C-alpha positions in Angstrom: -25.3 11.5 -10.2 -21.7 10.4 -10.2 -20.0 11.1 -13.4 -18.4 8.4 -15.6 -15.0 10.0 -15.0 -15.4 9.4 -11.3 -16.3 5.8 -11.9 -13.4 5.2 -14.2 -11.0 6.9 -11.8 -12.2 4.6 -9.1 -11.6 1.6 -11.3 -8.0 2.7 -11.9 -7.4 3.0 -8.2 -8.8 -0.5 -7.7 -6.7 -2.0 -10.5 -3.6 -0.2 -9.3 -4.0 -1.5 -5.8 -4.7 -5.1 -7.0 -1.8 -5.3 -9.4 1.1 -3.7 -7.4 2.8 -6.3 -5.2 3.2 -5.5 -1.5 6.6 -4.0 -0.7 6.3 -5.2 2.9 7.1 -8.7 4.0 3.8 -10.4 5.1 5.4 -11.7 8.3 6.6 -8.2 9.2 3.1 -6.9 8.6 1.6 -9.4 11.1 4.1 -8.3 13.8 3.6 -4.6 13.1 -0.2 -5.0 13.1 -0.3 -6.0 16.8 -0.2 -2.3 17.6 -3.0 -1.3 19.9 -5.7 1.2 19.2 -4.6 4.8 19.8 -5.1 5.8 23.4 -6.8 9.0 22.4 -9.0 9.5 19.4 -8.7 12.8 17.6 -11.6 13.0 15.1 -10.6 13.9 11.6 -12.7 16.2 9.4 -16.0 14.6 8.4 -16.0 12.7 5.1 -19.7 13.3 4.5 -21.0 16.8 3.6 -23.8 16.3 6.1 -24.0 14.2 9.2 -26.2 11.1 8.9 -27.3 11.3 12.5 -27.1 13.6 15.5 -23.9 13.6 17.6 -23.9 11.1 20.4 -23.9 12.4 23.9 -22.9 10.8 27.2 -25.9 9.3 28.9 -25.8 8.4 32.6 -28.4 6.1 34.0 -28.1 6.3 37.8 -31.2 4.1 38.2 -29.9 1.3 36.0 -29.7 -2.1 37.7 -26.4 -3.4 38.9 -25.1 -6.2 36.7 -25.6 -9.6 38.3 -22.9 -12.2 38.3 -22.8 -14.4 35.2 -24.2 -17.9 35.5 -24.2 -20.7 32.9 -28.0 -20.7 32.7 -28.5 -17.0 32.0 -30.8 -16.2 29.1 -28.9 -14.2 26.5 -32.0 -12.2 25.6 -32.5 -11.2 29.2 -28.8 -10.2 29.5 -29.2 -8.0 26.4 -32.3 -6.3 27.8 -30.5 -5.7 31.1 -27.4 -4.3 29.6 -29.4 -2.0 27.3 -30.6 -0.1 30.4 -27.0 0.4 31.7 -25.4 3.8 32.0 -21.7 4.4 31.5 -20.8 3.6 35.1 -22.4 0.2 35.0 -20.9 -0.5 31.6 -17.4 0.4 32.7 -17.8 -1.7 35.9 -19.2 -4.6 33.9 -16.3 -4.7 31.5 -13.8 -4.2 34.3 -15.2 -7.3 36.0 -14.4 -9.5 33.0 -11.0 -11.1 32.4 -9.5 -10.3 29.0 -10.4 -13.8 27.6 -14.1 -13.2 28.4 -14.3 -9.7 26.8 -15.1 -11.2 23.4 -17.9 -13.3 24.7 -21.6 -12.3 24.5 -21.6 -10.2 27.7 -18.4 -8.4 26.8 -19.7 -7.5 23.3 -23.0 -6.3 24.6 -21.4 -4.1 27.1 -19.0 -2.6 24.5 -21.9 -2.0 22.1 -23.8 -0.3 24.9 -20.9 2.0 25.6 -20.6 2.9 21.9 -24.2 4.1 22.1 -23.5 6.2 25.2 -20.0 7.5 24.6 -18.0 6.1 21.7 -14.9 8.1 22.4 -14.7 6.8 25.9 -15.2 3.3 24.6 -12.3 3.9 22.2 -10.0 5.0 25.0 -11.0 1.9 27.1 -10.3 -0.4 24.2 -6.8 1.0 23.7 -6.0 -0.1 27.3 -7.0 -3.7 26.9 -3.9 -5.8 27.4 -4.6 -8.7 25.0 -3.8 -7.6 21.4 -6.0 -10.4 20.0 -8.9 -9.2 22.1 -8.3 -5.6 20.9 -8.4 -6.7 17.3 -11.6 -8.6 17.7 -13.4 -5.8 19.6 -12.3 -3.1 17.2 -14.9 -4.5 14.7 -17.5 -4.8 17.4 -17.0 -1.2 18.5 -17.0 0.1 14.9 -20.2 -1.5 13.9 -22.0 -0.5 17.1 -20.8 3.1 16.7 -22.0 3.2 13.0 -25.5 2.4 14.1 -25.7 5.9 15.6 -23.0 7.8 13.8 -21.6 6.2 10.6 -19.3 9.1 9.6 -17.8 9.2 13.1 -17.2 5.4 13.2 -15.7 5.5 9.7 -13.4 8.4 10.6 -12.2 6.6 13.7 -11.5 3.3 11.9 -9.6 5.2 9.1 -7.4 6.8 11.8 -6.2 3.4 13.2 -2.8 2.0 12.5 -2.6 -0.3 9.5 -3.6 -3.8 10.7 -5.9 -6.7 9.9 -8.3 -5.5 12.5 -8.6 -2.1 10.7 -9.1 -3.8 7.3 -11.8 -6.0 8.6 -13.6 -3.1 10.4 -13.4 -1.0 7.2 -14.9 -3.8 5.2 -17.8 -4.2 7.6 -18.4 -0.5 7.7 -18.3 -0.5 3.9 -21.6 -2.4 3.9 -23.2 0.3 6.0 -21.7 3.0 3.7 -23.0 1.2 0.6 -26.6 1.9 1.8 -26.2 5.6 1.5 -23.2 6.1 -0.8 -22.2 3.2 -3.1 -19.4 5.1 -4.8 -17.8 5.8 -1.4 -18.2 2.1 -0.5 -16.4 1.1 -3.7 -13.6 3.4 -2.7 -13.4 1.7 0.6 -13.2 -1.7 -1.1 -10.5 -0.4 -3.4 -8.2 0.7 -0.5 -8.4 -2.7 1.2 -5.7 -5.3 0.7 -6.7 -8.1 -1.7 -8.9 -10.5 0.2 -12.2 -12.4 0.1 -13.9 -9.8 2.3 -12.6 -6.9 0.1 -14.0 -8.7 -3.0 -17.3 -9.3 -1.4 -17.6 -5.7 -0.5 -16.8 -4.7 -4.0 -19.5 -6.9 -5.5 -22.1 -5.8 -3.0 -21.2 -2.1 -3.5 -21.3 -2.5 -7.3 -24.8 -4.0 -7.1 -25.9 -1.0 -5.0 -24.3 1.3 -7.6 -26.2 -0.5 -10.4 -29.5 0.3 -8.7 -28.6 4.0 -8.9 -26.7 4.1 -12.2 -27.1 1.0 -14.4 -25.1 2.2 -17.4 -22.0 3.3 -15.5 -22.0 0.4 -13.1 -22.1 -2.0 -16.1 -19.1 -0.2 -17.7 -17.2 -0.2 -14.5 -17.8 -3.9 -13.9 -16.6 -4.7 -17.5 -13.4 -2.7 -16.9 -12.3 -5.0 -14.1 -9.5 -7.4 -15.0 -10.7 -10.7 -16.4 -11.2 -13.4 -13.8 -13.5 -14.7 -11.2 -14.0 -11.4 -9.5 -15.0 -9.7 -12.7 -17.4 -12.5 -13.6 -19.1 -12.4 -10.2 -19.3 -8.6 -10.4 -20.9 -8.7 -13.8 -23.3 -11.3 -12.6 -24.3 -9.2 -9.7 -24.8 -6.1 -11.8 -26.8 -8.1 -14.4 -29.2 -9.4 -11.8 -29.9 -5.8 -10.7 -30.4 -4.7 -14.3 -33.0 -7.5 -14.7 -35.4 -5.5 -12.5 -35.5 -2.8 -15.2 -34.9 -4.7 -18.4 -34.7 -8.5 -18.3 -33.8 -8.9 -22.0 -30.9 -6.4 -21.8 -29.7 -8.0 -18.5 -29.7 -11.5 -20.0 -27.7 -10.3 -23.1 -25.3 -8.5 -20.8 -24.6 -11.6 -18.8 -24.4 -14.0 -21.7 -22.1 -11.7 -23.7 -19.7 -11.0 -20.8 -19.5 -14.0 -18.5 -17.8 -17.2 -19.8 -19.9 -20.4 -19.9 -19.8 -22.1 -16.5 -21.4 -22.0 -13.0 -21.2 -18.2 -12.6 -23.1 -17.6 -15.9 -25.7 -20.3 -14.9 -26.3 -18.5 -11.6 -26.6 -15.2 -13.3 -29.1 -16.4 -15.9 -31.2 -18.1 -13.3 -31.4 -15.0 -11.2 -32.2 -12.8 -14.2 -34.9 -15.1 -15.5 -36.6 -15.3 -12.1 -36.7 -11.5 -11.8 -37.6 -11.0 -15.5 -40.5 -13.4 -15.3 -42.1 -11.5 -12.5 -42.9 -8.6 -14.9 -42.8 -10.3 -18.3 -43.5 -14.0 -18.3 -43.8 -14.3 -22.1 -40.6 -12.4 -22.8 -38.6 -14.5 -20.3 -40.1 -17.7 -21.7 -39.2 -16.7 -25.3 -35.7 -16.0 -24.3 -35.3 -19.3 -22.5 -36.7 -21.2 -25.5 -34.1 -19.6 -27.7 -31.2 -21.1 -25.7 -29.6 -24.3 -27.0 -30.6 -27.6 -25.3 -28.7 -27.8 -22.0 -29.2 -28.7 -18.4 -29.5 -25.0 -17.5 -32.2 -24.5 -20.2 -34.2 -27.4 -18.7 -33.8 -25.9 -15.2 -35.0 -22.5 -16.4 -38.0 -24.0 -18.1 -38.9 -25.9 -15.0 -38.6 -22.8 -12.9 -41.0 -21.1 -15.3 -43.5 -23.9 -14.9 -42.8 -25.4 -18.4 -41.9 -28.9 -17.3 -40.3 -31.0 -20.0 -40.6 -28.4 -22.7 -37.9 -28.3 -25.4 
């Protein structure tokens, strides 16, 4: 179980990153972030104590069918099935036959995902040689997610080794959701190191909910320690909804006492009551009856099947 000290230290990192203004001009960042993916990937030491899956090995499929030319009427599902049978040679040839502007289309993405399954390091090296910087940025995320399906630690280590760029940030955020399934604290750390953005906030909220499932008390304390504002309110709401699965009354009090009146509190209360009523209808009804007359009270009563009750 992660200690409270670890959780508080994580919060300090998050608050520190969110409150210190960037020392780099945003325009300069955008120019610098056009750097390509490194040509050669040198794996860093693993961040997990144990691998989540066996190492990937190169797989050749000499009997795989040769990719047919694309036609407008092709069935995407059939294309996916076909590419799923490709070996490295067919994948490389398929990608080589596409102009840069088509690499981010359905066929290009499927081919790159297949390569990540077969030999992710080779796919990384190929991606570094793509001439269009915009295409590289978009495919970085595709490759990272595909790699994570087989080897999450390896994919995360690769993305963390990339030069600072919007593509790296987005790929880290997307991988954070995969990490949250197995290590919510590590996912919170990933969210904390991302620049302030909507996707960083969404990852924080999601990871905090995952953390609440494992450690309700510490996650509640950590959520309350965030700076006041919309992000804090949404995080508290997310944690409260998870807490409702264990103690609806405590979750309702936690939300009402810590989220200001408004749409976010209304959403939290609705979610809490819906979960609470699954295990304790009478308790949830009694709590709703105790609320002052309001639109949200009427809505809750209706959701509980008590139409028109006051």
